[in-house]
mmJSON file of the N, C-alpha and C atoms, coordinates in Angstrom:
{"data_MODEL":{"atom_site":{
"group_PDB":["ATOM","ATOM","ATOM","ATOM","ATOM","ATOM","ATOM","ATOM","ATOM","ATOM","ATOM","ATOM","ATOM","ATOM","ATOM","ATOM","ATOM","ATOM","ATOM","ATOM","ATOM","ATOM","ATOM","ATOM","ATOM","ATOM","ATOM","ATOM","ATOM","ATOM","ATOM","ATOM","ATOM","ATOM","ATOM","ATOM","ATOM","ATOM","ATOM","ATOM","ATOM","ATOM","ATOM","ATOM","ATOM","ATOM","ATOM","ATOM","ATOM","ATOM","ATOM","ATOM","ATOM","ATOM","ATOM","ATOM","ATOM","ATOM","ATOM","ATOM","ATOM","ATOM","ATOM","ATOM","ATOM","ATOM","ATOM","ATOM","ATOM","ATOM","ATOM","ATOM","ATOM","ATOM","ATOM","ATOM","ATOM","ATOM","ATOM","ATOM","ATOM","ATOM","ATOM","ATOM","ATOM","ATOM","ATOM","ATOM","ATOM","ATOM","ATOM","ATOM","ATOM","ATOM","ATOM","ATOM","ATOM","ATOM","ATOM","ATOM","ATOM","ATOM","ATOM","ATOM","ATOM","ATOM","ATOM","ATOM","ATOM","ATOM","ATOM","ATOM","ATOM","ATOM","ATOM","ATOM","ATOM","ATOM","ATOM","ATOM","ATOM","ATOM","ATOM","ATOM","ATOM","ATOM","ATOM","ATOM","ATOM","ATOM","ATOM","ATOM","ATOM","ATOM","ATOM","ATOM","ATOM","ATOM","ATOM","ATOM","ATOM","ATOM","ATOM","ATOM","ATOM","ATOM","ATOM","ATOM","ATOM","ATOM","ATOM","ATOM","ATOM","ATOM","ATOM","ATOM","ATOM","ATOM","ATOM","ATOM","ATOM","ATOM","ATOM","ATOM","ATOM","ATOM","ATOM","ATOM","ATOM","ATOM","ATOM","ATOM","ATOM","ATOM","ATOM","ATOM","ATOM","ATOM","ATOM","ATOM","ATOM","ATOM","ATOM","ATOM","ATOM","ATOM","ATOM","ATOM","ATOM"],
"id":[1,2,3,4,5,6,7,8,9,10,11,12,13,14,15,16,17,18,19,20,21,22,23,24,25,26,27,28,29,30,31,32,33,34,35,36,37,38,39,40,41,42,43,44,45,46,47,48,49,50,51,52,53,54,55,56,57,58,59,60,61,62,63,64,65,66,67,68,69,70,71,72,73,74,75,76,77,78,79,80,81,82,83,84,85,86,87,88,89,90,91,92,93,94,95,96,97,98,99,100,101,102,103,104,105,106,107,108,109,110,111,112,113,114,115,116,117,118,119,120,121,122,123,124,125,126,127,128,129,130,131,132,133,134,135,136,137,138,139,140,141,142,143,144,145,146,147,148,149,150,151,152,153,154,155,156,157,158,159,160,161,162,163,164,165,166,167,168,169,170,171,172,173,174,175,176,177,178,179,180,181,182,183,184,185,186,187,188,189],
"type_symbol":["N","C","C","N","C","C","N","C","C","N","C","C","N","C","C","N","C","C","N","C","C","N","C","C","N","C","C","N","C","C","N","C","C","N","C","C","N","C","C","N","C","C","N","C","C","N","C","C","N","C","C","N","C","C","N","C","C","N","C","C","N","C","C","N","C","C","N","C","C","N","C","C","N","C","C","N","C","C","N","C","C","N","C","C","N","C","C","N","C","C","N","C","C","N","C","C","N","C","C","N","C","C","N","C","C","N","C","C","N","C","C","N","C","C","N","C","C","N","C","C","N","C","C","N","C","C","N","C","C","N","C","C","N","C","C","N","C","C","N","C","C","N","C","C","N","C","C","N","C","C","N","C","C","N","C","C","N","C","C","N","C","C","N","C","C","N","C","C","N","C","C","N","C","C","N","C","C","N","C","C","N","C","C","N","C","C","N","C","C"],
"label_atom_id":["N","CA","C","N","CA","C","N","CA","C","N","CA","C","N","CA","C","N","CA","C","N","CA","C","N","CA","C","N","CA","C","N","CA","C","N","CA","C","N","CA","C","N","CA","C","N","CA","C","N","CA","C","N","CA","C","N","CA","C","N","CA","C","N","CA","C","N","CA","C","N","CA","C","N","CA","C","N","CA","C","N","CA","C","N","CA","C","N","CA","C","N","CA","C","N","CA","C","N","CA","C","N","CA","C","N","CA","C","N","CA","C","N","CA","C","N","CA","C","N","CA","C","N","CA","C","N","CA","C","N","CA","C","N","CA","C","N","CA","C","N","CA","C","N","CA","C","N","CA","C","N","CA","C","N","CA","C","N","CA","C","N","CA","C","N","CA","C","N","CA","C","N","CA","C","N","CA","C","N","CA","C","N","CA","C","N","CA","C","N","CA","C","N","CA","C","N","CA","C","N","CA","C","N","CA","C","N","CA","C","N","CA","C","N","CA","C","N","CA","C"],
"label_alt_id":[null,null,null,null,null,null,null,null,null,null,null,null,null,null,null,null,null,null,null,null,null,null,null,null,null,null,null,null,null,null,null,null,null,null,null,null,null,null,null,null,null,null,null,null,null,null,null,null,null,null,null,null,null,null,null,null,null,null,null,null,null,null,null,null,null,null,null,null,null,null,null,null,null,null,null,null,null,null,null,null,null,null,null,null,null,null,null,null,null,null,null,null,null,null,null,null,null,null,null,null,null,null,null,null,null,null,null,null,null,null,null,null,null,null,null,null,null,null,null,null,null,null,null,null,null,null,null,null,null,null,null,null,null,null,null,null,null,null,null,null,null,null,null,null,null,null,null,null,null,null,null,null,null,null,null,null,null,null,null,null,null,null,null,null,null,null,null,null,null,null,null,null,null,null,null,null,null,null,null,null,null,null,null,null,null,null,null,null,null],
"label_comp_id":["MET","MET","MET","SER","SER","SER","THR","THR","THR","PHE","PHE","PHE","GLY","GLY","GLY","GLY","GLY","GLY","ALA","ALA","ALA","SER","SER","SER","SER","SER","SER","ASN","ASN","ASN","ASN","ASN","ASN","LEU","LEU","LEU","GLU","GLU","GLU","LEU","LEU","LEU","LEU","LEU","LEU","PRO","PRO","PRO","TYR","TYR","TYR","THR","THR","THR","ALA","ALA","ALA","LYS","LYS","LYS","LYS","LYS","LYS","TYR","TYR","TYR","GLY","GLY","GLY","GLU","GLU","GLU","SER","SER","SER","SER","SER","SER","TYR","TYR","TYR","LEU","LEU","LEU","ILE","ILE","ILE","THR","THR","THR","LEU","LEU","LEU","LYS","LYS","LYS","GLU","GLU","GLU","LYS","LYS","LYS","PRO","PRO","PRO","VAL","VAL","VAL","GLY","GLY","GLY","GLU","GLU","GLU","TYR","TYR","TYR","GLY","GLY","GLY","ILE","ILE","ILE","THR","THR","THR","VAL","VAL","VAL","ARG","ARG","ARG","ASN","ASN","ASN","PRO","PRO","PRO","ASN","ASN","ASN","SER","SER","SER","LEU","LEU","LEU","ASP","ASP","ASP","GLU","GLU","GLU","LYS","LYS","LYS","ASN","ASN","ASN","ILE","ILE","ILE","ILE","ILE","ILE","VAL","VAL","VAL","ALA","ALA","ALA","SER","SER","SER","PHE","PHE","PHE","GLY","GLY","GLY","ILE","ILE","ILE","ASP","ASP","ASP","GLN","GLN","GLN"],
"label_asym_id":["A","A","A","A","A","A","A","A","A","A","A","A","A","A","A","A","A","A","A","A","A","A","A","A","A","A","A","A","A","A","A","A","A","A","A","A","A","A","A","A","A","A","A","A","A","A","A","A","A","A","A","A","A","A","A","A","A","A","A","A","A","A","A","A","A","A","A","A","A","A","A","A","A","A","A","A","A","A","A","A","A","A","A","A","A","A","A","A","A","A","A","A","A","A","A","A","A","A","A","A","A","A","A","A","A","A","A","A","A","A","A","A","A","A","A","A","A","A","A","A","A","A","A","A","A","A","A","A","A","A","A","A","A","A","A","A","A","A","A","A","A","A","A","A","A","A","A","A","A","A","A","A","A","A","A","A","A","A","A","A","A","A","A","A","A","A","A","A","A","A","A","A","A","A","A","A","A","A","A","A","A","A","A","A","A","A","A","A","A"],
"label_entity_id":["1","1","1","1","1","1","1","1","1","1","1","1","1","1","1","1","1","1","1","1","1","1","1","1","1","1","1","1","1","1","1","1","1","1","1","1","1","1","1","1","1","1","1","1","1","1","1","1","1","1","1","1","1","1","1","1","1","1","1","1","1","1","1","1","1","1","1","1","1","1","1","1","1","1","1","1","1","1","1","1","1","1","1","1","1","1","1","1","1","1","1","1","1","1","1","1","1","1","1","1","1","1","1","1","1","1","1","1","1","1","1","1","1","1","1","1","1","1","1","1","1","1","1","1","1","1","1","1","1","1","1","1","1","1","1","1","1","1","1","1","1","1","1","1","1","1","1","1","1","1","1","1","1","1","1","1","1","1","1","1","1","1","1","1","1","1","1","1","1","1","1","1","1","1","1","1","1","1","1","1","1","1","1","1","1","1","1","1","1"],
"label_seq_id":[1,1,1,2,2,2,3,3,3,4,4,4,5,5,5,6,6,6,7,7,7,8,8,8,9,9,9,10,10,10,11,11,11,12,12,12,13,13,13,14,14,14,15,15,15,16,16,16,17,17,17,18,18,18,19,19,19,20,20,20,21,21,21,22,22,22,23,23,23,24,24,24,25,25,25,26,26,26,27,27,27,28,28,28,29,29,29,30,30,30,31,31,31,32,32,32,33,33,33,34,34,34,35,35,35,36,36,36,37,37,37,38,38,38,39,39,39,40,40,40,41,41,41,42,42,42,43,43,43,44,44,44,45,45,45,46,46,46,47,47,47,48,48,48,49,49,49,50,50,50,51,51,51,52,52,52,53,53,53,54,54,54,55,55,55,56,56,56,57,57,57,58,58,58,59,59,59,60,60,60,61,61,61,62,62,62,63,63,63],
"pdbx_PDB_ins_code":[null,null,null,null,null,null,null,null,null,null,null,null,null,null,null,null,null,null,null,null,null,null,null,null,null,null,null,null,null,null,null,null,null,null,null,null,null,null,null,null,null,null,null,null,null,null,null,null,null,null,null,null,null,null,null,null,null,null,null,null,null,null,null,null,null,null,null,null,null,null,null,null,null,null,null,null,null,null,null,null,null,null,null,null,null,null,null,null,null,null,null,null,null,null,null,null,null,null,null,null,null,null,null,null,null,null,null,null,null,null,null,null,null,null,null,null,null,null,null,null,null,null,null,null,null,null,null,null,null,null,null,null,null,null,null,null,null,null,null,null,null,null,null,null,null,null,null,null,null,null,null,null,null,null,null,null,null,null,null,null,null,null,null,null,null,null,null,null,null,null,null,null,null,null,null,null,null,null,null,null,null,null,null,null,null,null,null,null,null],
"Cartn_x":[106.128,106.99,106.249,106.973,106.386,106.525,105.96,106.041,107.484,108.36,109.746,110.663,110.106,110.896,111.378,111.125,111.558,110.4,110.707,109.663,108.957,107.693,106.922,106.163,106.177,105.438,104.379,104.131,103.121,103.328,104.554,104.872,105.096,104.224,104.343,104.015,104.759,104.462,103.917,102.886,102.266,102.665,102.913,103.242,102.053,101.732,100.654,101.047,100.084,100.349,99.098,99.28,98.165,98.372,97.283,97.367,96.349,96.751,95.808,96.067,95.024,95.097,96.116,96.915,97.957,97.892,97.376,97.231,96.079,96.159,95.074,95.077,96.263,96.301,97.317,97.614,98.619,98.11,98.806,98.533,99.837,99.775,100.92,100.765,101.719,101.671,102.718,102.294,103.191,103.203,104.394,104.535,104.588,103.86,103.895,105.166,105.651,106.921,107.844,109.146,110.084,111.28,111.046,112.182,113.003,114.309,115.215,114.802,114.779,114.434,114.001,113.579,113.071,111.583,110.824,109.376,108.775,107.525,106.799,105.348,104.79,103.382,102.721,101.658,100.944,99.68,99.408,98.224,97.494,96.235,95.406,94.382,94.15,93.182,91.809,90.883,89.562,88.748,89.137,88.419,88.989,90.093,90.748,90.034,89.891,89.288,90.245,91.524,92.533,92.948,92.419,92.721,94.183,94.933,96.352,97.205,96.594,97.307,97.575,98.724,99.09,100.372,100.383,101.571,102.259,103.572,104.343,105.36,105.283,106.28,107.163,108.458,109.359,110.258,110.674,111.555,112.275,113.314,114.068,114.219,114.374,114.651,116.007,116.949,118.295,118.414,119.361,119.579,120.169],
"Cartn_y":[142.222,141.718,140.624,139.625,138.556,138.879,138.034,138.208,138.25,137.533,137.434,138.437,139.403,140.485,140.278,139.136,138.891,139.059,139.116,139.217,137.874,137.908,136.688,136.735,135.63,135.576,134.479,133.895,132.854,131.696,131.227,130.129,128.821,128.534,127.319,126.092,125.034,123.761,122.811,122.083,121.154,119.729,118.921,117.509,116.655,115.616,114.716,113.936,113.71,113.009,112.291,111.396,110.789,111.084,111.151,111.419,110.548,110.042,109.278,109.577,109.441,109.687,108.746,109.292,108.516,108.859,107.95,108.22,109.172,109.863,110.744,112.116,112.653,114.042,114.273,113.226,113.36,112.762,113.109,112.534,112.03,110.925,110.384,110.81,111.601,112.118,111.386,110.825,110.098,110.788,111.206,111.835,110.758,110.957,109.998,110.165,111.384,111.676,112.248,112.032,112.518,113.218,114.293,115.002,115.73,115.786,116.487,117.956,118.514,119.927,120.252,121.499,121.973,122.228,121.825,121.871,122.422,122.8,123.261,122.814,122.522,122.158,123.229,123.828,124.847,124.235,124.59,124.109,125.321,125.436,126.526,125.936,126.613,126.155,126.717,125.885,126.395,126.898,126.543,126.984,128.263,128.757,129.948,131.201,132.173,133.444,134.287,134.014,134.757,133.943,134.31,133.547,133.647,134.548,134.685,133.721,132.969,132.019,130.742,130.69,129.558,128.93,127.615,126.877,126.35,126.517,126.005,124.999,123.777,122.752,122.609,122.77,122.679,121.453,120.928,119.766,119.726,118.937,118.796,117.337,117.092,115.753,115.816,115.025,114.962,113.732,113.769,112.651,111.473],
"Cartn_z":[50.98,52.031,52.796,53.189,53.987,55.472,56.301,57.749,58.233,57.554,57.996,57.312,56.593,56.032,54.617,54.006,52.632,51.666,50.4,49.387,49.247,48.91,48.754,47.44,46.713,45.453,45.477,46.647,46.826,45.851,45.769,44.86,45.618,46.556,47.357,46.521,46.738,46.095,47.15,46.805,47.739,47.384,48.403,48.204,48.615,47.835,48.234,49.494,50.369,51.627,52.1,53.055,53.772,55.251,55.982,57.419,58.138,59.308,60.119,61.588,62.362,63.802,64.425,65.342,66.015,67.497,68.285,69.713,69.982,71.115,71.551,70.888,70.606,70.128,69.014,68.244,67.184,65.884,64.809,63.497,62.903,62.184,61.467,60.01,59.526,58.161,57.334,56.212,55.318,53.961,53.533,52.22,51.152,50.05,48.948,48.135,48.032,47.372,48.434,48.292,49.307,48.673,47.906,47.316,48.381,48.158,49.069,49.139,50.341,50.493,51.904,52.092,53.377,53.234,54.247,54.168,55.451,55.371,56.542,56.462,57.601,57.711,58.559,58.039,58.812,59.403,60.64,61.339,61.896,61.552,62.073,63.031,64.114,65.102,64.743,64.271,63.885,65.074,66.282,67.476,68.063,67.5,68.026,67.539,68.422,68.036,67.206,67.294,66.548,65.329,64.149,62.94,62.519,63.138,62.826,63.65,64.537,65.38,64.582,63.915,63.068,63.608,63.678,64.097,62.842,62.76,61.625,62.145,61.646,61.965,60.732,60.904,59.752,59.881,58.725,58.703,57.362,57.29,56.057,55.677,54.383,53.875,53.194,53.708,53.138,52.257,51.378,50.473,51.184],
"occupancy":[1.0,1.0,1.0,1.0,1.0,1.0,1.0,1.0,1.0,1.0,1.0,1.0,1.0,1.0,1.0,1.0,1.0,1.0,1.0,1.0,1.0,1.0,1.0,1.0,1.0,1.0,1.0,1.0,1.0,1.0,1.0,1.0,1.0,1.0,1.0,1.0,1.0,1.0,1.0,1.0,1.0,1.0,1.0,1.0,1.0,1.0,1.0,1.0,1.0,1.0,1.0,1.0,1.0,1.0,1.0,1.0,1.0,1.0,1.0,1.0,1.0,1.0,1.0,1.0,1.0,1.0,1.0,1.0,1.0,1.0,1.0,1.0,1.0,1.0,1.0,1.0,1.0,1.0,1.0,1.0,1.0,1.0,1.0,1.0,1.0,1.0,1.0,1.0,1.0,1.0,1.0,1.0,1.0,1.0,1.0,1.0,1.0,1.0,1.0,1.0,1.0,1.0,1.0,1.0,1.0,1.0,1.0,1.0,1.0,1.0,1.0,1.0,1.0,1.0,1.0,1.0,1.0,1.0,1.0,1.0,1.0,1.0,1.0,1.0,1.0,1.0,1.0,1.0,1.0,1.0,1.0,1.0,1.0,1.0,1.0,1.0,1.0,1.0,1.0,1.0,1.0,1.0,1.0,1.0,1.0,1.0,1.0,1.0,1.0,1.0,1.0,1.0,1.0,1.0,1.0,1.0,1.0,1.0,1.0,1.0,1.0,1.0,1.0,1.0,1.0,1.0,1.0,1.0,1.0,1.0,1.0,1.0,1.0,1.0,1.0,1.0,1.0,1.0,1.0,1.0,1.0,1.0,1.0,1.0,1.0,1.0,1.0,1.0,1.0],
"B_iso_or_equiv":[0.0,0.0,0.0,0.0,0.0,0.0,0.0,0.0,0.0,0.0,0.0,0.0,0.0,0.0,0.0,0.0,0.0,0.0,0.0,0.0,0.0,0.0,0.0,0.0,0.0,0.0,0.0,0.0,0.0,0.0,0.0,0.0,0.0,0.0,0.0,0.0,0.0,0.0,0.0,0.0,0.0,0.0,0.0,0.0,0.0,0.0,0.0,0.0,0.0,0.0,0.0,0.0,0.0,0.0,0.0,0.0,0.0,0.0,0.0,0.0,0.0,0.0,0.0,0.0,0.0,0.0,0.0,0.0,0.0,0.0,0.0,0.0,0.0,0.0,0.0,0.0,0.0,0.0,0.0,0.0,0.0,0.0,0.0,0.0,0.0,0.0,0.0,0.0,0.0,0.0,0.0,0.0,0.0,0.0,0.0,0.0,0.0,0.0,0.0,0.0,0.0,0.0,0.0,0.0,0.0,0.0,0.0,0.0,0.0,0.0,0.0,0.0,0.0,0.0,0.0,0.0,0.0,0.0,0.0,0.0,0.0,0.0,0.0,0.0,0.0,0.0,0.0,0.0,0.0,0.0,0.0,0.0,0.0,0.0,0.0,0.0,0.0,0.0,0.0,0.0,0.0,0.0,0.0,0.0,0.0,0.0,0.0,0.0,0.0,0.0,0.0,0.0,0.0,0.0,0.0,0.0,0.0,0.0,0.0,0.0,0.0,0.0,0.0,0.0,0.0,0.0,0.0,0.0,0.0,0.0,0.0,0.0,0.0,0.0,0.0,0.0,0.0,0.0,0.0,0.0,0.0,0.0,0.0,0.0,0.0,0.0,0.0,0.0,0.0],
"pdbx_formal_charge":[null,null,null,null,null,null,null,null,null,null,null,null,null,null,null,null,null,null,null,null,null,null,null,null,null,null,null,null,null,null,null,null,null,null,null,null,null,null,null,null,null,null,null,null,null,null,null,null,null,null,null,null,null,null,null,null,null,null,null,null,null,null,null,null,null,null,null,null,null,null,null,null,null,null,null,null,null,null,null,null,null,null,null,null,null,null,null,null,null,null,null,null,null,null,null,null,null,null,null,null,null,null,null,null,null,null,null,null,null,null,null,null,null,null,null,null,null,null,null,null,null,null,null,null,null,null,null,null,null,null,null,null,null,null,null,null,null,null,null,null,null,null,null,null,null,null,null,null,null,null,null,null,null,null,null,null,null,null,null,null,null,null,null,null,null,null,null,null,null,null,null,null,null,null,null,null,null,null,null,null,null,null,null,null,null,null,null,null,null],
"auth_seq_id":[1,1,1,2,2,2,3,3,3,4,4,4,5,5,5,6,6,6,7,7,7,8,8,8,9,9,9,10,10,10,11,11,11,12,12,12,13,13,13,14,14,14,15,15,15,16,16,16,17,17,17,18,18,18,19,19,19,20,20,20,21,21,21,22,22,22,23,23,23,24,24,24,25,25,25,26,26,26,27,27,27,28,28,28,29,29,29,30,30,30,31,31,31,32,32,32,33,33,33,34,34,34,35,35,35,36,36,36,37,37,37,38,38,38,39,39,39,40,40,40,41,41,41,42,42,42,43,43,43,44,44,44,45,45,45,46,46,46,47,47,47,48,48,48,49,49,49,50,50,50,51,51,51,52,52,52,53,53,53,54,54,54,55,55,55,56,56,56,57,57,57,58,58,58,59,59,59,60,60,60,61,61,61,62,62,62,63,63,63],
"auth_comp_id":["MET","MET","MET","SER","SER","SER","THR","THR","THR","PHE","PHE","PHE","GLY","GLY","GLY","GLY","GLY","GLY","ALA","ALA","ALA","SER","SER","SER","SER","SER","SER","ASN","ASN","ASN","ASN","ASN","ASN","LEU","LEU","LEU","GLU","GLU","GLU","LEU","LEU","LEU","LEU","LEU","LEU","PRO","PRO","PRO","TYR","TYR","TYR","THR","THR","THR","ALA","ALA","ALA","LYS","LYS","LYS","LYS","LYS","LYS","TYR","TYR","TYR","GLY","GLY","GLY","GLU","GLU","GLU","SER","SER","SER","SER","SER","SER","TYR","TYR","TYR","LEU","LEU","LEU","ILE","ILE","ILE","THR","THR","THR","LEU","LEU","LEU","LYS","LYS","LYS","GLU","GLU","GLU","LYS","LYS","LYS","PRO","PRO","PRO","VAL","VAL","VAL","GLY","GLY","GLY","GLU","GLU","GLU","TYR","TYR","TYR","GLY","GLY","GLY","ILE","ILE","ILE","THR","THR","THR","VAL","VAL","VAL","ARG","ARG","ARG","ASN","ASN","ASN","PRO","PRO","PRO","ASN","ASN","ASN","SER","SER","SER","LEU","LEU","LEU","ASP","ASP","ASP","GLU","GLU","GLU","LYS","LYS","LYS","ASN","ASN","ASN","ILE","ILE","ILE","ILE","ILE","ILE","VAL","VAL","VAL","ALA","ALA","ALA","SER","SER","SER","PHE","PHE","PHE","GLY","GLY","GLY","ILE","ILE","ILE","ASP","ASP","ASP","GLN","GLN","GLN"],
"auth_asym_id":["A","A","A","A","A","A","A","A","A","A","A","A","A","A","A","A","A","A","A","A","A","A","A","A","A","A","A","A","A","A","A","A","A","A","A","A","A","A","A","A","A","A","A","A","A","A","A","A","A","A","A","A","A","A","A","A","A","A","A","A","A","A","A","A","A","A","A","A","A","A","A","A","A","A","A","A","A","A","A","A","A","A","A","A","A","A","A","A","A","A","A","A","A","A","A","A","A","A","A","A","A","A","A","A","A","A","A","A","A","A","A","A","A","A","A","A","A","A","A","A","A","A","A","A","A","A","A","A","A","A","A","A","A","A","A","A","A","A","A","A","A","A","A","A","A","A","A","A","A","A","A","A","A","A","A","A","A","A","A","A","A","A","A","A","A","A","A","A","A","A","A","A","A","A","A","A","A","A","A","A","A","A","A","A","A","A","A","A","A"],
"auth_atom_id":["N","CA","C","N","CA","C","N","CA","C","N","CA","C","N","CA","C","N","CA","C","N","CA","C","N","CA","C","N","CA","C","N","CA","C","N","CA","C","N","CA","C","N","CA","C","N","CA","C","N","CA","C","N","CA","C","N","CA","C","N","CA","C","N","CA","C","N","CA","C","N","CA","C","N","CA","C","N","CA","C","N","CA","C","N","CA","C","N","CA","C","N","CA","C","N","CA","C","N","CA","C","N","CA","C","N","CA","C","N","CA","C","N","CA","C","N","CA","C","N","CA","C","N","CA","C","N","CA","C","N","CA","C","N","CA","C","N","CA","C","N","CA","C","N","CA","C","N","CA","C","N","CA","C","N","CA","C","N","CA","C","N","CA","C","N","CA","C","N","CA","C","N","CA","C","N","CA","C","N","CA","C","N","CA","C","N","CA","C","N","CA","C","N","CA","C","N","CA","C","N","CA","C","N","CA","C","N","CA","C","N","CA","C","N","CA","C","N","CA","C"],
"pdbx_PDB_model_num":[1,1,1,1,1,1,1,1,1,1,1,1,1,1,1,1,1,1,1,1,1,1,1,1,1,1,1,1,1,1,1,1,1,1,1,1,1,1,1,1,1,1,1,1,1,1,1,1,1,1,1,1,1,1,1,1,1,1,1,1,1,1,1,1,1,1,1,1,1,1,1,1,1,1,1,1,1,1,1,1,1,1,1,1,1,1,1,1,1,1,1,1,1,1,1,1,1,1,1,1,1,1,1,1,1,1,1,1,1,1,1,1,1,1,1,1,1,1,1,1,1,1,1,1,1,1,1,1,1,1,1,1,1,1,1,1,1,1,1,1,1,1,1,1,1,1,1,1,1,1,1,1,1,1,1,1,1,1,1,1,1,1,1,1,1,1,1,1,1,1,1,1,1,1,1,1,1,1,1,1,1,1,1,1,1,1,1,1,1]
}}}
């Protein structure tokens, strides 16, 4: 079972991307491929004492 109550088979697909610093506290992420679908970016805070503290930003690409 996954965190959200559904079954999980760890079949995540990764998309190639580039990232560069944007301003003081942001990054500009550019996908090299842009297939239609729903995606998520996970960010872990390496300075956090709680390794379970993960931020997920989700977005979709429409045709």
